[in-house]
C-alpha atoms as an extended CHARMM CRD file, in Angstrom:
* protein
*
       283  EXT
         1         1  MET       CA            -60.8970000000       22.7470000000        4.1140000000  PROA      1               0.0000000000
         2         2  GLY       CA            -60.0840000000       23.4900000000        0.5460000000  PROA      2               0.0000000000
         3         3  SER       CA            -62.9680000000       22.1620000000       -1.8550000000  PROA      3               0.0000000000
         4         4  SER       CA            -62.3100000000       19.8680000000       -4.8030000000  PROA      4               0.0000000000
         5         5  SER       CA            -64.6980000000       18.9260000000       -7.9930000000  PROA      5               0.0000000000
         6         6  SER       CA            -64.8500000000       15.4090000000       -6.2000000000  PROA      6               0.0000000000
         7         7  SER       CA            -66.4970000000       16.9180000000       -3.0940000000  PROA      7               0.0000000000
         8         8  ASN       CA            -69.2210000000       18.1850000000       -5.0150000000  PROA      8               0.0000000000
         9         9  GLY       CA            -72.2730000000       16.5450000000       -4.0610000000  PROA      9               0.0000000000
        10        10  CYS       CA            -70.4600000000       14.2310000000       -1.5640000000  PROA      10              0.0000000000
        11        11  SER       CA            -71.8630000000       12.6220000000        1.5840000000  PROA      11              0.0000000000
        12        12  VAL       CA            -69.9030000000       12.9020000000        4.6580000000  PROA      12              0.0000000000
        13        13  PHE       CA            -68.4630000000        9.9000000000        5.2700000000  PROA      13              0.0000000000
        14        14  LEU       CA            -67.2900000000       10.7200000000        9.1380000000  PROA      14              0.0000000000
        15        15  LEU       CA            -70.4240000000       12.9570000000        9.9090000000  PROA      15              0.0000000000
        16        16  VAL       CA            -70.5570000000       11.1760000000       13.6100000000  PROA      16              0.0000000000
        17        17  PHE       CA            -67.1830000000       12.9590000000       14.3700000000  PROA      17              0.0000000000
        18        18  ALA       CA            -69.5680000000       16.2990000000       14.1800000000  PROA      18              0.0000000000
        19        19  VAL       CA            -71.1000000000       14.9140000000       17.1480000000  PROA      19              0.0000000000
        20        20  VAL       CA            -68.5370000000       13.0690000000       19.2680000000  PROA      20              0.0000000000
        21        21  VAL       CA            -65.2910000000       15.2010000000       18.6460000000  PROA      21              0.0000000000
        22        22  ALA       CA            -63.6220000000       16.8260000000       21.6650000000  PROA      22              0.0000000000
        23        23  THR       CA            -61.2620000000       18.8730000000       19.6930000000  PROA      23              0.0000000000
        24        24  ALA       CA            -61.9430000000       20.2660000000       16.1360000000  PROA      24              0.0000000000
        25        25  SER       CA            -58.8580000000       22.5650000000       15.4860000000  PROA      25              0.0000000000
        26        26  ALA       CA            -57.6100000000       24.5120000000       12.3280000000  PROA      26              0.0000000000
        27        27  GLY       CA            -54.2290000000       24.5080000000       12.3370000000  PROA      27              0.0000000000
        28        28  ASN       CA            -51.4520000000       27.6280000000       12.6070000000  PROA      28              0.0000000000
        29        29  PHE       CA            -48.0760000000       25.9550000000       11.7550000000  PROA      29              0.0000000000
        30        30  TYR       CA            -46.1440000000       28.1130000000       14.4030000000  PROA      30              0.0000000000
        31        31  GLU       CA            -48.6510000000       27.0830000000       17.2850000000  PROA      31              0.0000000000
        32        32  ASP       CA            -48.7470000000       23.2020000000       16.2530000000  PROA      32              0.0000000000
        33        33  PHE       CA            -45.9020000000       22.0010000000       14.3450000000  PROA      33              0.0000000000
        34        34  ASP       CA            -41.7870000000       22.1330000000       15.0010000000  PROA      34              0.0000000000
        35        35  ILE       CA            -39.2660000000       22.2960000000       11.8710000000  PROA      35              0.0000000000
        36        36  THR       CA            -37.0420000000       19.5820000000       13.0610000000  PROA      36              0.0000000000
        37        37  TRP       CA            -34.7290000000       19.7580000000       10.3630000000  PROA      37              0.0000000000
        38        38  GLY       CA            -33.2260000000       21.1250000000        7.2450000000  PROA      38              0.0000000000
        39        39  ASP       CA            -31.7210000000       24.2490000000        8.7170000000  PROA      39              0.0000000000
        40        40  ARG       CA            -33.4600000000       27.0460000000        6.9480000000  PROA      40              0.0000000000
        41        41  ARG       CA            -35.3900000000       24.6590000000        4.1280000000  PROA      41              0.0000000000
        42        42  ALA       CA            -38.5490000000       24.5750000000        5.7980000000  PROA      42              0.0000000000
        43        43  LYS       CA            -40.6910000000       28.2010000000        6.2100000000  PROA      43              0.0000000000
        44        44  ILE       CA            -43.1980000000       29.2390000000        7.8650000000  PROA      44              0.0000000000
        45        45  PHE       CA            -45.1070000000       32.2070000000        6.5430000000  PROA      45              0.0000000000
        46        46  ASN       CA            -48.4110000000       33.9210000000        6.2690000000  PROA      46              0.0000000000
        47        47  GLY       CA            -48.8720000000       34.0880000000        9.8970000000  PROA      47              0.0000000000
        48        48  GLY       CA            -48.4760000000       30.8220000000       10.4830000000  PROA      48              0.0000000000
        49        49  GLN       CA            -50.7780000000       29.7150000000        7.5470000000  PROA      49              0.0000000000
        50        50  LEU       CA            -48.4360000000       28.3530000000        5.2800000000  PROA      50              0.0000000000
        51        51  LEU       CA            -45.6150000000       26.1560000000        5.3380000000  PROA      51              0.0000000000
        52        52  SER       CA            -42.9210000000       25.2140000000        2.9140000000  PROA      52              0.0000000000
        53        53  LEU       CA            -40.3380000000       22.5350000000        2.7510000000  PROA      53              0.0000000000
        54        54  SER       CA            -37.4650000000       22.4040000000        0.2300000000  PROA      54              0.0000000000
        55        55  LEU       CA            -34.6000000000       19.9040000000       -0.8650000000  PROA      55              0.0000000000
        56        56  ASP       CA            -31.6110000000       20.6060000000       -2.3470000000  PROA      56              0.0000000000
        57        57  GLN       CA            -28.3680000000       18.6660000000       -2.9400000000  PROA      57              0.0000000000
        58        58  ALA       CA            -27.3400000000       19.1940000000        0.6350000000  PROA      58              0.0000000000
        59        59  SER       CA            -30.4640000000       18.3430000000        2.5890000000  PROA      59              0.0000000000
        60        60  GLY       CA            -33.9470000000       17.9450000000        2.6110000000  PROA      60              0.0000000000
        61        61  SER       CA            -36.0530000000       19.2110000000        5.3310000000  PROA      61              0.0000000000
        62        62  GLY       CA            -38.9840000000       18.0530000000        7.7600000000  PROA      62              0.0000000000
        63        63  PHE       CA            -41.3830000000       18.9430000000       10.4080000000  PROA      63              0.0000000000
        64        64  GLN       CA            -43.6760000000       17.0090000000       13.0330000000  PROA      64              0.0000000000
        65        65  SER       CA            -46.4450000000       17.7280000000       15.1850000000  PROA      65              0.0000000000
        66        66  LYS       CA            -46.0670000000       19.4720000000       18.8200000000  PROA      66              0.0000000000
        67        67  LYS       CA            -49.0620000000       16.9400000000       19.8230000000  PROA      67              0.0000000000
        68        68  GLU       CA            -49.7670000000       13.1610000000       19.9340000000  PROA      68              0.0000000000
        69        69  TYR       CA            -52.7950000000       11.8510000000       18.6520000000  PROA      69              0.0000000000
        70        70  LEU       CA            -54.5920000000        8.7280000000       19.2560000000  PROA      70              0.0000000000
        71        71  PHE       CA            -57.7370000000        8.0590000000       17.0470000000  PROA      71              0.0000000000
        72        72  GLY       CA            -59.4940000000       10.6170000000       14.9320000000  PROA      72              0.0000000000
        73        73  ARG       CA            -59.1350000000       12.3840000000       11.5370000000  PROA      73              0.0000000000
        74        74  ILE       CA            -56.2140000000       14.7380000000       10.0120000000  PROA      74              0.0000000000
        75        75  ASP       CA            -56.5510000000       16.5640000000        7.4750000000  PROA      75              0.0000000000
        76        76  MET       CA            -53.7680000000       18.5450000000        5.4660000000  PROA      76              0.0000000000
        77        77  GLN       CA            -53.7420000000       20.4300000000        2.2510000000  PROA      77              0.0000000000
        78        78  LEU       CA            -50.5020000000       19.5300000000       -0.0760000000  PROA      78              0.0000000000
        79        79  LYS       CA            -49.3690000000       21.1230000000       -3.1670000000  PROA      79              0.0000000000
        80        80  LEU       CA            -46.5910000000       18.9160000000       -4.4360000000  PROA      80              0.0000000000
        81        81  VAL       CA            -43.1220000000       19.6370000000       -6.1390000000  PROA      81              0.0000000000
        82        82  ALA       CA            -43.7660000000       20.7780000000       -9.5540000000  PROA      82              0.0000000000
        83        83  GLY       CA            -42.1590000000       19.7100000000      -13.0330000000  PROA      83              0.0000000000
        84        84  ASN       CA            -39.1200000000       17.1630000000      -13.1050000000  PROA      84              0.0000000000
        85        85  SER       CA            -39.3810000000       15.7660000000       -9.5650000000  PROA      85              0.0000000000
        86        86  ALA       CA            -37.9440000000       12.3470000000      -10.2820000000  PROA      86              0.0000000000
        87        87  GLY       CA            -36.0860000000       10.8430000000       -7.2510000000  PROA      87              0.0000000000
        88        88  THR       CA            -37.8500000000       13.1940000000       -4.7230000000  PROA      88              0.0000000000
        89        89  VAL       CA            -40.5650000000       12.1040000000       -1.7530000000  PROA      89              0.0000000000
        90        90  THR       CA            -42.8420000000       13.7960000000       -0.2670000000  PROA      90              0.0000000000
        91        91  ALA       CA            -43.4890000000       11.7770000000        3.0000000000  PROA      91              0.0000000000
        92        92  TYR       CA            -46.7560000000       12.9070000000        5.3820000000  PROA      92              0.0000000000
        93        93  TYR       CA            -47.7000000000       10.3980000000        7.8840000000  PROA      93              0.0000000000
        94        94  LEU       CA            -48.2530000000        9.6860000000       11.4180000000  PROA      94              0.0000000000
        95        95  SER       CA            -46.1800000000        7.3970000000       13.7020000000  PROA      95              0.0000000000
        96        96  SER       CA            -45.2050000000        6.7300000000       16.9010000000  PROA      96              0.0000000000
        97        97  GLN       CA            -41.5580000000        5.8310000000       18.0760000000  PROA      97              0.0000000000
        98        98  GLY       CA            -39.4190000000        2.8680000000       18.8640000000  PROA      98              0.0000000000
        99        99  ALA       CA            -38.6820000000       -0.4200000000       17.1830000000  PROA      99              0.0000000000
       100       100  THR       CA            -42.3340000000       -1.6270000000       17.4780000000  PROA      100             0.0000000000
       101       101  HSD       CA            -43.9160000000        1.6300000000       16.1780000000  PROA      101             0.0000000000
       102       102  ASP       CA            -47.0230000000        2.0320000000       14.2870000000  PROA      102             0.0000000000
       103       103  GLU       CA            -47.1500000000        4.1090000000       11.4380000000  PROA      103             0.0000000000
       104       104  ILE       CA            -49.8250000000        5.4040000000        8.6500000000  PROA      104             0.0000000000
       105       105  ASP       CA            -47.9970000000        6.5080000000        5.4730000000  PROA      105             0.0000000000
       106       106  PHE       CA            -48.9920000000        8.5000000000        2.3090000000  PROA      106             0.0000000000
       107       107  GLU       CA            -45.5460000000        9.0390000000        0.3170000000  PROA      107             0.0000000000
       108       108  PHE       CA            -45.6920000000       11.0050000000       -2.8120000000  PROA      108             0.0000000000
       109       109  LEU       CA            -42.9320000000        9.4830000000       -5.3910000000  PROA      109             0.0000000000
       110       110  GLY       CA            -41.7490000000       12.0990000000       -7.8440000000  PROA      110             0.0000000000
       111       111  ASN       CA            -41.6300000000       11.4040000000      -11.5740000000  PROA      111             0.0000000000
       112       112  LEU       CA            -40.2380000000       13.0860000000      -14.8540000000  PROA      112             0.0000000000
       113       113  SER       CA            -41.9400000000       16.0630000000      -16.1420000000  PROA      113             0.0000000000
       114       114  GLY       CA            -45.1660000000       15.2160000000      -17.4620000000  PROA      114             0.0000000000
       115       115  ASP       CA            -45.2760000000       11.7010000000      -15.8430000000  PROA      115             0.0000000000
       116       116  PRO       CA            -47.6880000000       10.8890000000      -12.9540000000  PROA      116             0.0000000000
       117       117  TYR       CA            -46.9250000000       10.8860000000       -9.1480000000  PROA      117             0.0000000000
       118       118  VAL       CA            -47.6230000000        7.5840000000       -7.6660000000  PROA      118             0.0000000000
       119       119  LEU       CA            -49.0730000000        8.0480000000       -4.2280000000  PROA      119             0.0000000000
       120       120  HSD       CA            -47.4930000000        5.0150000000       -1.6950000000  PROA      120             0.0000000000
       121       121  THR       CA            -49.5130000000        4.1200000000        1.2710000000  PROA      121             0.0000000000
       122       122  ASN       CA            -48.3050000000        1.7470000000        4.1090000000  PROA      122             0.0000000000
       123       123  VAL       CA            -49.5520000000        0.5990000000        7.5230000000  PROA      123             0.0000000000
       124       124  PHE       CA            -46.9800000000       -0.3160000000       10.1050000000  PROA      124             0.0000000000
       125       125  THR       CA            -47.9740000000       -2.1260000000       13.2510000000  PROA      125             0.0000000000
       126       126  GLN       CA            -45.4380000000       -3.1290000000       15.8490000000  PROA      126             0.0000000000
       127       127  GLY       CA            -42.6090000000       -2.3390000000       13.9420000000  PROA      127             0.0000000000
       128       128  GLN       CA            -43.6000000000       -4.3390000000       10.8100000000  PROA      128             0.0000000000
       129       129  GLY       CA            -44.9620000000       -2.8430000000        7.4080000000  PROA      129             0.0000000000
       130       130  ASN       CA            -45.1440000000       -4.4920000000        4.3020000000  PROA      130             0.0000000000
       131       131  ARG       CA            -48.8800000000       -3.3860000000        3.5580000000  PROA      131             0.0000000000
       132       132  GLU       CA            -48.2390000000       -1.2810000000        0.2440000000  PROA      132             0.0000000000
       133       133  GLN       CA            -51.2100000000        0.0510000000       -1.6600000000  PROA      133             0.0000000000
       134       134  GLN       CA            -50.0610000000        2.8110000000       -4.4670000000  PROA      134             0.0000000000
       135       135  PHE       CA            -52.3580000000        4.7490000000       -6.6230000000  PROA      135             0.0000000000
       136       136  TYR       CA            -51.8720000000        7.6310000000       -9.6330000000  PROA      136             0.0000000000
       137       137  LEU       CA            -54.1030000000       10.4290000000       -8.7770000000  PROA      137             0.0000000000
       138       138  TRP       CA            -57.0810000000       11.6870000000      -10.9660000000  PROA      138             0.0000000000
       139       139  PHE       CA            -55.7170000000       15.1300000000      -10.9870000000  PROA      139             0.0000000000
       140       140  ASP       CA            -52.0870000000       17.2330000000      -11.2450000000  PROA      140             0.0000000000
       141       141  PRO       CA            -51.3680000000       17.3630000000       -7.4530000000  PROA      141             0.0000000000
       142       142  THR       CA            -48.7260000000       20.0730000000       -8.0980000000  PROA      142             0.0000000000
       143       143  ARG       CA            -50.9450000000       22.6490000000       -9.9020000000  PROA      143             0.0000000000
       144       144  ASN       CA            -53.0640000000       23.2860000000       -6.7350000000  PROA      144             0.0000000000
       145       145  PHE       CA            -53.9700000000       22.4110000000       -3.3010000000  PROA      145             0.0000000000
       146       146  HSD       CA            -55.2170000000       18.9400000000       -2.4910000000  PROA      146             0.0000000000
       147       147  THR       CA            -56.5180000000       17.5290000000        0.7910000000  PROA      147             0.0000000000
       148       148  TYR       CA            -54.8930000000       13.8980000000        1.9920000000  PROA      148             0.0000000000
       149       149  SER       CA            -56.3990000000       12.7000000000        5.1300000000  PROA      149             0.0000000000
       150       150  ILE       CA            -56.1120000000        9.9240000000        7.7480000000  PROA      150             0.0000000000
       151       151  SER       CA            -59.4690000000        8.6460000000        9.7390000000  PROA      151             0.0000000000
       152       152  TRP       CA            -58.0190000000        6.2420000000       12.4740000000  PROA      152             0.0000000000
       153       153  THR       CA            -60.3530000000        4.5740000000       14.7050000000  PROA      153             0.0000000000
       154       154  ALA       CA            -60.1390000000        1.3430000000       16.7830000000  PROA      154             0.0000000000
       155       155  GLN       CA            -61.9570000000       -0.4610000000       14.0680000000  PROA      155             0.0000000000
       156       156  HSD       CA            -60.2110000000        1.0810000000       10.8120000000  PROA      156             0.0000000000
       157       157  ILE       CA            -58.1000000000        3.4010000000        8.9310000000  PROA      157             0.0000000000
       158       158  ILE       CA            -59.2270000000        5.2610000000        6.1310000000  PROA      158             0.0000000000
       159       159  PHE       CA            -56.9920000000        7.0350000000        3.4190000000  PROA      159             0.0000000000
       160       160  LEU       CA            -58.6240000000       10.0560000000        1.7230000000  PROA      160             0.0000000000
       161       161  VAL       CA            -57.9280000000       12.1940000000       -1.2030000000  PROA      161             0.0000000000
       162       162  ASP       CA            -60.1230000000       14.9490000000       -1.2500000000  PROA      162             0.0000000000
       163       163  ASN       CA            -62.4400000000       13.4060000000        0.9460000000  PROA      163             0.0000000000
       164       164  VAL       CA            -62.6460000000       10.6070000000       -1.6510000000  PROA      164             0.0000000000
       165       165  PRO       CA            -61.5540000000        6.9400000000        0.2220000000  PROA      165             0.0000000000
       166       166  ILE       CA            -58.9120000000        5.2790000000       -1.5700000000  PROA      166             0.0000000000
       167       167  ARG       CA            -58.1140000000        2.7820000000        1.0630000000  PROA      167             0.0000000000
       168       168  LEU       CA            -59.5980000000        1.2390000000        4.0690000000  PROA      168             0.0000000000
       169       169  PHE       CA            -57.3890000000       -0.8900000000        6.6150000000  PROA      169             0.0000000000
       170       170  LYS       CA            -59.7780000000       -2.5490000000        9.1040000000  PROA      170             0.0000000000
       171       171  ASN       CA            -58.8760000000       -4.1730000000       12.3820000000  PROA      171             0.0000000000
       172       172  ALA       CA            -58.1290000000       -7.8150000000       11.8470000000  PROA      172             0.0000000000
       173       173  GLU       CA            -57.1020000000       -8.6840000000       15.5250000000  PROA      173             0.0000000000
       174       174  SER       CA            -59.2120000000      -11.5040000000       15.6440000000  PROA      174             0.0000000000
       175       175  MET       CA            -57.1950000000      -13.1100000000       12.8500000000  PROA      175             0.0000000000
       176       176  GLY       CA            -53.9110000000      -12.5910000000       14.6290000000  PROA      176             0.0000000000
       177       177  VAL       CA            -53.0450000000       -9.3400000000       13.0670000000  PROA      177             0.0000000000
       178       178  PRO       CA            -51.5320000000       -6.4170000000       14.9160000000  PROA      178             0.0000000000
       179       179  PHE       CA            -53.5950000000       -3.1090000000       14.5160000000  PROA      179             0.0000000000
       180       180  PRO       CA            -52.2770000000        0.2040000000       15.5810000000  PROA      180             0.0000000000
       181       181  LYS       CA            -54.6550000000        1.2490000000       18.8120000000  PROA      181             0.0000000000
       182       182  ASN       CA            -52.4610000000        1.7660000000       21.6620000000  PROA      182             0.0000000000
       183       183  GLN       CA            -49.7070000000        4.0070000000       20.7040000000  PROA      183             0.0000000000
       184       184  PRO       CA            -50.1810000000        7.9450000000       20.1330000000  PROA      184             0.0000000000
       185       185  MET       CA            -48.6660000000        8.9150000000       17.1220000000  PROA      185             0.0000000000
       186       186  ARG       CA            -47.3220000000       12.6010000000       16.1680000000  PROA      186             0.0000000000
       187       187  LEU       CA            -47.5640000000       13.7890000000       12.3820000000  PROA      187             0.0000000000
       188       188  TYR       CA            -44.3620000000       14.2740000000       10.3860000000  PROA      188             0.0000000000
       189       189  SER       CA            -43.8300000000       15.2970000000        6.8640000000  PROA      189             0.0000000000
       190       190  SER       CA            -40.6640000000       15.1880000000        4.9720000000  PROA      190             0.0000000000
       191       191  LEU       CA            -39.4490000000       16.1130000000        1.7640000000  PROA      191             0.0000000000
       192       192  TRP       CA            -36.1240000000       14.2200000000        0.8100000000  PROA      192             0.0000000000
       193       193  ASN       CA            -33.8880000000       12.5030000000       -2.1330000000  PROA      193             0.0000000000
       194       194  ALA       CA            -34.7140000000        9.0130000000       -2.8900000000  PROA      194             0.0000000000
       195       195  ASP       CA            -33.4750000000        8.2500000000       -5.9760000000  PROA      195             0.0000000000
       196       196  ASP       CA            -31.9140000000        4.9120000000       -5.2390000000  PROA      196             0.0000000000
       197       197  TRP       CA            -36.0080000000        3.5130000000       -5.2420000000  PROA      197             0.0000000000
       198       198  ALA       CA            -38.4100000000        6.0090000000       -5.6150000000  PROA      198             0.0000000000
       199       199  THR       CA            -38.3460000000        6.6380000000       -9.1920000000  PROA      199             0.0000000000
       200       200  ARG       CA            -38.9350000000        3.4950000000      -11.7250000000  PROA      200             0.0000000000
       201       201  GLY       CA            -37.1330000000        1.7510000000       -8.8870000000  PROA      201             0.0000000000
       202       202  GLY       CA            -34.1720000000        3.7480000000       -8.9290000000  PROA      202             0.0000000000
       203       203  LEU       CA            -33.7720000000        3.6810000000      -12.4320000000  PROA      203             0.0000000000
       204       204  VAL       CA            -34.4390000000        7.5200000000      -12.9360000000  PROA      204             0.0000000000
       205       205  LYS       CA            -32.0820000000        9.8330000000      -10.6450000000  PROA      205             0.0000000000
       206       206  THR       CA            -32.6540000000       13.2120000000       -9.0350000000  PROA      206             0.0000000000
       207       207  ASP       CA            -31.7110000000       16.1650000000      -11.6070000000  PROA      207             0.0000000000
       208       208  TRP       CA            -30.2130000000       18.3730000000       -9.1310000000  PROA      208             0.0000000000
       209       209  SER       CA            -30.2350000000       21.3020000000      -11.8250000000  PROA      209             0.0000000000
       210       210  LYS       CA            -33.6540000000       21.6130000000      -10.9090000000  PROA      210             0.0000000000
       211       211  ALA       CA            -33.0370000000       22.1900000000       -7.2070000000  PROA      211             0.0000000000
       212       212  PRO       CA            -34.5140000000       23.6550000000       -4.9570000000  PROA      212             0.0000000000
       213       213  PHE       CA            -37.6110000000       21.4650000000       -5.0710000000  PROA      213             0.0000000000
       214       214  THR       CA            -40.1980000000       22.8470000000       -2.9840000000  PROA      214             0.0000000000
       215       215  ALA       CA            -43.4900000000       21.3980000000       -1.6000000000  PROA      215             0.0000000000
       216       216  TYR       CA            -46.4740000000       23.4690000000        0.3360000000  PROA      216             0.0000000000
       217       217  TYR       CA            -48.7170000000       22.9310000000        2.9660000000  PROA      217             0.0000000000
       218       218  ARG       CA            -51.7680000000       24.6610000000        4.1740000000  PROA      218             0.0000000000
       219       219  ASN       CA            -55.1310000000       24.1670000000        6.2270000000  PROA      219             0.0000000000
       220       220  PHE       CA            -53.7800000000       21.4510000000        8.7980000000  PROA      220             0.0000000000
       221       221  ARG       CA            -56.8510000000       20.1510000000       10.8950000000  PROA      221             0.0000000000
       222       222  ALA       CA            -57.4180000000       17.8880000000       13.3570000000  PROA      222             0.0000000000
       223       223  ASN       CA            -60.6150000000       16.5130000000       14.4510000000  PROA      223             0.0000000000
       224       224  THR       CA            -59.3500000000       14.2870000000       17.3660000000  PROA      224             0.0000000000
       225       225  SER       CA            -59.6720000000       13.7640000000       21.0790000000  PROA      225             0.0000000000
       226       226  THR       CA            -57.5460000000       15.7940000000       23.5020000000  PROA      226             0.0000000000
       227       227  ALA       CA            -53.5320000000       14.7170000000       23.0450000000  PROA      227             0.0000000000
       228       228  ALA       CA            -52.8260000000       11.0140000000       23.9970000000  PROA      228             0.0000000000
       229       229  SER       CA            -56.4520000000        9.9900000000       25.1340000000  PROA      229             0.0000000000
       230       230  THR       CA            -59.0290000000        8.5700000000       23.4030000000  PROA      230             0.0000000000
       231       231  PHE       CA            -62.9020000000        8.8290000000       22.7970000000  PROA      231             0.0000000000
       232       232  SER       CA            -65.5430000000        5.9410000000       24.1180000000  PROA      232             0.0000000000
       233       233  GLY       CA            -69.1370000000        5.2070000000       23.2610000000  PROA      233             0.0000000000
       234       234  SER       CA            -70.8690000000        3.8340000000       20.4920000000  PROA      234             0.0000000000
       235       235  ALA       CA            -71.1810000000        6.5640000000       18.1290000000  PROA      235             0.0000000000
       236       236  TYR       CA            -67.7060000000        7.1200000000       17.6690000000  PROA      236             0.0000000000
       237       237  GLN       CA            -66.9490000000        2.8350000000       17.2030000000  PROA      237             0.0000000000
       238       238  LEU       CA            -69.6570000000        3.0320000000       14.2720000000  PROA      238             0.0000000000
       239       239  VAL       CA            -67.8600000000        5.8960000000       12.2740000000  PROA      239             0.0000000000
       240       240  GLY       CA            -66.9040000000        4.4480000000        8.7770000000  PROA      240             0.0000000000
       241       241  LEU       CA            -68.0280000000        4.5470000000        5.1760000000  PROA      241             0.0000000000
       242       242  ASP       CA            -71.2990000000        5.1630000000        4.0120000000  PROA      242             0.0000000000
       243       243  PRO       CA            -72.5130000000        3.4300000000        0.9020000000  PROA      243             0.0000000000
       244       244  TYR       CA            -71.4950000000        6.1110000000       -1.3040000000  PROA      244             0.0000000000
       245       245  GLY       CA            -68.1520000000        6.2760000000        0.2200000000  PROA      245             0.0000000000
       246       246  ARG       CA            -67.9510000000        2.4030000000       -0.7740000000  PROA      246             0.0000000000
       247       247  ARG       CA            -68.6630000000        3.4760000000       -4.3570000000  PROA      247             0.0000000000
       248       248  ARG       CA            -66.1610000000        5.6210000000       -4.3170000000  PROA      248             0.0000000000
       249       249  LEU       CA            -63.5090000000        3.2300000000       -2.9080000000  PROA      249             0.0000000000
       250       250  ARG       CA            -64.1900000000        0.7240000000       -5.4490000000  PROA      250             0.0000000000
       251       251  TRP       CA            -64.0770000000        3.2120000000       -8.2440000000  PROA      251             0.0000000000
       252       252  VAL       CA            -60.4690000000        4.3820000000       -6.9580000000  PROA      252             0.0000000000
       253       253  GLN       CA            -59.4890000000        1.1400000000       -6.4720000000  PROA      253             0.0000000000
       254       254  LYS       CA            -60.5660000000       -0.2030000000       -9.7560000000  PROA      254             0.0000000000
       255       255  ASN       CA            -59.0600000000        2.9490000000      -11.9770000000  PROA      255             0.0000000000
       256       256  PHE       CA            -56.3770000000        4.2380000000      -10.0570000000  PROA      256             0.0000000000
       257       257  MET       CA            -54.8600000000        1.5960000000       -8.0180000000  PROA      257             0.0000000000
       258       258  ILE       CA            -51.1100000000        0.4760000000       -9.2380000000  PROA      258             0.0000000000
       259       259  TYR       CA            -49.3200000000       -1.7180000000       -6.7980000000  PROA      259             0.0000000000
       260       260  ASN       CA            -51.5760000000       -4.0690000000       -4.1230000000  PROA      260             0.0000000000
       261       261  TYR       CA            -49.5760000000       -6.3120000000       -1.8050000000  PROA      261             0.0000000000
       262       262  CYS       CA            -52.7620000000       -8.4830000000       -1.3800000000  PROA      262             0.0000000000
       263       263  THR       CA            -52.6420000000       -9.4010000000       -4.7300000000  PROA      263             0.0000000000
       264       264  ASP       CA            -48.5480000000       -9.9450000000       -5.0850000000  PROA      264             0.0000000000
       265       265  LEU       CA            -48.4050000000      -13.5320000000       -5.1780000000  PROA      265             0.0000000000
       266       266  LYS       CA            -45.0400000000      -13.4880000000       -6.3630000000  PROA      266             0.0000000000
       267       267  ARG       CA            -43.7580000000      -11.6180000000       -3.0430000000  PROA      267             0.0000000000
       268       268  PHE       CA            -45.8500000000      -13.5010000000       -0.6110000000  PROA      268             0.0000000000
       269       269  PRO       CA            -45.3180000000      -17.7140000000       -2.1100000000  PROA      269             0.0000000000
       270       270  GLN       CA            -46.4130000000      -18.9530000000        1.1990000000  PROA      270             0.0000000000
       271       271  GLY       CA            -49.6290000000      -17.2600000000        1.3830000000  PROA      271             0.0000000000
       272       272  LEU       CA            -51.2490000000      -13.7460000000        1.1750000000  PROA      272             0.0000000000
       273       273  PRO       CA            -51.1140000000      -12.0020000000        4.7740000000  PROA      273             0.0000000000
       274       274  PRO       CA            -54.1930000000      -12.7590000000        6.4060000000  PROA      274             0.0000000000
       275       275  GLU       CA            -55.9960000000       -9.5630000000        6.4050000000  PROA      275             0.0000000000
       276       276  CYS       CA            -55.9630000000       -9.7300000000        2.6760000000  PROA      276             0.0000000000
       277       277  LYS       CA            -59.3190000000      -12.2630000000        3.3260000000  PROA      277             0.0000000000
       278       278  HSD       CA            -60.5860000000       -9.9200000000        5.8050000000  PROA      278             0.0000000000
       279       279  SER       CA            -62.1470000000       -7.3620000000        3.5570000000  PROA      279             0.0000000000
       280       280  ARG       CA            -62.4130000000       -6.7720000000       -0.0590000000  PROA      280             0.0000000000
       281       281  PHE       CA            -61.6200000000       -3.4460000000        0.5240000000  PROA      281             0.0000000000
       282       282  ASN       CA            -58.3600000000       -4.3100000000        2.0940000000  PROA      282             0.0000000000
       283       283  LEU       CA            -57.7870000000       -5.9180000000       -1.5280000000  PROA      283             0.0000000000
């Protein structure tokens, strides 16, 4: 995958994958994905090595993986909509289907030129979300490609940006909190208009004179088991953050987190969700 300055000297958080991974595939968009909507606004080129999604006033666009995954690590490099992207959302997420679906979300909320993107994350279990954490990024995500990753085991979900962990969601089933571990998920991405809420709560609308808005994708990689199957064995169960990874997580959450449902007492006047007490890294 493409490197960034943050990966320089970075220890490998998920080293055990090199031993236990059953499938480690470098992607080709023709082979790995289906364009699902948007007519010709979604394009695959460079022999399947590059994909673009576009949004205009008539429609956005999107794609989904051909395979389903149950546990593993998913990496994708994205270069987001440049310039005035206010009102737009670039969504990149794992999801199952149905009313009780599970979902692991990255959503990139556009902004006016010169203002930072908001990276919105969420975890849905059995159809219930409301576990939002939001971040600014420590770089301009429109100038170059950056790697956005989801590491998913039966014990935890780790969100990573350029191999820097930004969020850890631990399994808290012992506290009565459902955890996504039974439903295989596909990888989805879409670029769409959400100017009723995406930028400053909907105060800033999409400037259609700037359309089409375009985001780019490359270097998809899935380090997973075979489709819709799982790993077993203690090595896989122990995959997680090393001490350096935990320090990086604290650095991101201290300096770049701008919203955390686990500290929103006004939203939860009857008490914070139980998983918020499970680990300080959920905070």
